Residue, then its C-alpha position, 0 to 999 in steps of 0.5 A: q235214637v240218634q241216627l245218621v243216614e247217608s245217601g247219594g253215592g254211586l258211580a260217576q265219571p272223572g270230572g263228573s259230580l255227585r251230591l251226598s246227603c245225610a239225614a239226621s234223626g234223634f238230634s238237631i244238627s243245628a246244635y252241632r258241628m258236622g262233617w264228612a270223612r272217607r275211607a278208600p280200600g286198603k287205606g285209613l280214614e281221611w277227614v274231608s270237610g267240616i262245617e261249624i254251627d255257624d254255617n258260614n264257617t266251612y273247612y276242607s282237606d287239601s285234596v278236595k279244596g276247590r272241588f267239594t262244598i259242604s252245606r246244611d239245611n237245618a230246617k230239614n235236619t240234613l247235611y250235604l256234600q256237593m262233589n264236583a270235578l271228581k277224580f279216580e282218587d275220590t273213590a271211597k266210602y263216605y261217612c257223615v259225622r257229628d263233631y269229628w275234625g280228625e280225632i274222636a271227641s265226646d260228641t262224635y257220632w258216625g253214619q253207616g256210609t255211602q260208596v262213591t266210585v269214580f270209573s271211566 
């Protein structure tokens, strides 16, 4: 069955770094646009980043641009999000998503999420 499993979340200090991973099974990520979204407590879902099937094409929300980097390893069927210069405002549950760019599409599929908490 199709599955997306996020990992790598946890606690980080302001200015610190975390690397999130998304292990996919049941399909090949090389054939799909992939991305990340997040939801902070009491707030709505926010699109964070996306990567085209051609991994030279990457996109970021204004709030994370210059600090986060999305990448894929098609051989390992895994998506990544490198998070640097973390801020308190980055605290949220982060979701790996297939074919999501701010609205639900026919091929959209979500993982279970991993919690990121920025705390001093």
